[in-house]
C-alpha positions as CSV (number, residue, x, y, z in Angstrom):
1,M,-22.6,6.8,5.0
2,T,-21.1,7.3,1.6
3,D,-18.1,5.2,0.7
4,T,-15.3,6.6,-1.3
5,T,-12.6,4.8,-3.4
6,F,-9.1,6.0,-4.1
7,V,-7.4,4.6,-7.1
8,Y,-3.7,5.1,-8.1
9,V,-2.2,3.5,-11.2
10,T,1.5,3.5,-12.1
11,Y,3.8,1.6,-14.6
12,I,7.0,0.2,-13.1
13,A,10.0,-1.1,-15.1
14,T,10.3,-4.4,-13.2
15,T,8.9,-7.9,-13.2
16,P,5.8,-9.1,-11.4
17,E,8.0,-11.3,-9.2
18,K,10.2,-8.4,-8.1
19,L,7.2,-6.1,-7.5
20,W,5.4,-8.8,-5.5
21,E,8.5,-9.2,-3.4
22,A,8.6,-5.4,-2.8
23,L,4.9,-5.4,-1.7
24,T,5.3,-8.4,0.7
25,S,8.8,-8.2,2.2
26,S,9.9,-5.9,5.0
27,D,13.3,-5.6,3.4
28,F,11.6,-3.5,0.8
29,T,8.7,-1.9,2.7
30,E,11.0,-0.4,5.3
31,Q,12.7,1.5,2.4
32,Y,9.7,2.9,0.6
33,F,6.7,2.8,3.0
34,F,7.6,5.3,5.7
35,G,9.8,2.8,7.5
36,S,7.0,0.2,7.9
37,Q,7.7,-3.5,8.4
38,I,5.1,-5.7,6.9
39,Q,4.2,-9.1,8.3
40,S,1.9,-11.9,7.2
41,D,2.0,-15.5,6.1
42,W,0.2,-14.5,2.9
43,Y,-2.7,-16.9,3.2
44,E,-6.3,-15.8,2.7
45,G,-7.8,-15.2,6.1
46,S,-4.5,-14.5,7.7
47,D,-3.5,-11.4,9.6
48,I,-1.4,-8.6,8.0
49,T,0.4,-5.9,10.1
50,F,2.4,-2.8,9.3
51,S,4.7,-1.7,12.2
52,R,6.9,1.3,12.7
53,N,9.5,1.5,15.5
54,G,8.2,-1.8,16.9
55,Q,4.6,-0.6,17.2
56,V,1.8,-1.8,14.9
57,S,0.4,1.2,13.0
58,D,-2.0,-0.6,10.7
59,Y,-3.5,-4.1,10.5
60,G,-6.0,-6.2,8.6
61,K,-7.0,-9.6,7.2
62,I,-5.8,-11.0,3.9
63,L,-8.9,-11.3,1.6
64,K,-7.1,-12.5,-1.6
65,C,-3.6,-13.5,-2.3
66,E,-2.6,-14.6,-5.8
67,P,1.2,-14.2,-5.9
68,H,2.5,-11.9,-8.7
69,R,-1.1,-10.9,-9.6
70,L,-3.3,-9.8,-6.8
71,L,-3.2,-8.9,-3.1
72,S,-6.2,-7.6,-1.2
73,F,-6.7,-7.0,2.5
74,T,-8.7,-5.1,5.0
75,W,-7.0,-2.0,6.4
76,T,-7.4,-0.5,9.9
77,Y,-5.2,2.4,11.0
78,V,-4.6,2.0,14.8
79,E,-5.2,5.7,15.5
80,D,-8.2,6.0,13.3
81,K,-11.0,8.0,15.0
82,A,-13.5,7.9,12.1
83,S,-16.8,6.1,12.5
84,R,-16.8,3.2,10.1
85,E,-19.4,0.5,9.2
86,K,-16.6,-1.8,8.0
87,P,-12.8,-1.6,7.6
88,S,-11.4,-0.1,4.4
89,Q,-9.9,-2.5,1.8
90,V,-6.6,-2.2,-0.1
91,T,-6.1,-4.1,-3.3
92,F,-2.9,-4.2,-5.4
93,E,-3.3,-5.6,-8.9
94,L,-0.2,-6.4,-10.9
95,K,-0.6,-6.7,-14.7
96,P,2.5,-7.5,-16.8
97,M,2.6,-5.2,-19.9
98,D,5.6,-6.8,-21.5
99,H,8.8,-8.6,-20.3
100,S,10.0,-5.5,-18.3
101,T,7.0,-3.4,-17.3
102,V,4.2,-4.0,-14.8
103,K,1.0,-1.9,-14.5
104,L,0.3,-1.6,-10.7
105,T,-3.2,-0.6,-9.7
106,L,-3.8,0.3,-6.1
107,K,-7.4,0.6,-5.0
108,H,-8.3,1.6,-1.5
109,E,-12.1,1.2,-0.9
110,N,-14.7,1.8,1.7
111,L,-13.2,5.1,2.7
112,V,-15.0,7.8,4.6
113,P,-14.7,11.5,3.9
114,T,-12.1,12.1,6.5
115,D,-9.7,9.7,4.8
116,I,-9.2,12.3,2.0
117,V,-7.3,15.4,3.0
118,D,-7.5,18.4,0.6
119,K,-4.0,19.8,1.2
120,D,-1.0,19.5,-1.1
121,D,1.8,20.0,1.5
122,T,1.2,16.9,3.6
123,F,1.2,13.1,3.5
124,E,-1.9,13.1,5.7
125,G,-4.9,11.5,4.0
126,L,-4.8,8.4,1.9
127,N,-4.9,10.6,-1.3
128,N,-1.6,12.2,-0.2
129,G,0.1,9.2,1.5
130,W,-0.4,6.5,-1.2
131,P,1.1,8.6,-4.1
132,A,4.2,9.2,-2.0
133,I,4.5,5.5,-1.1
134,M,3.9,4.3,-4.7
135,S,6.4,6.9,-6.1
136,N,9.0,5.8,-3.6
137,L,8.3,2.1,-4.5
138,K,8.7,2.9,-8.3
139,S,11.9,4.8,-7.7
140,L,13.3,2.0,-5.5
141,L,12.6,-0.8,-8.1
142,E,13.7,1.2,-11.1
143,T,16.9,2.9,-9.7
144,G,17.7,1.0,-6.5
145,N,17.3,4.2,-4.6
146,T,14.4,5.8,-2.8
147,L,13.3,9.4,-3.0
148,P,14.9,11.8,-0.4
149,P,13.6,11.0,3.1
150,I,10.1,12.2,3.9
151,S,8.4,12.3,7.2
152,I,4.8,11.9,8.1
């Protein structure tokens, strides 16, 4: 089985502290992450869940948690039908560029071919969903508003 990695980089006019809060607080994730609530105690080895409408949609284990710098966890989509040798892994790396800009690198690893969807009119597939989520996060932090509602 061939593993694939999806990488997305963006620069956000914010601080590492505010970006970290947006990545780890349901008050923020509900606004930019398709209505998802995030839950964890943010310790390495702890559970992490994403829930929509009271139902867990995605879950994993925290692999690394270095506040304001690095967050990495395994990722399992509840309705995933793909054959996997191991769960995929999401990593957010925050790198301050100056006093008001943070480089955010998202890396989603251990993907299988069905995780990538070659269509441009959908949020299906990690290659389509993550850019929508990251763009919404950037807009929220820079303007206080999210993009117009989108559905998945």
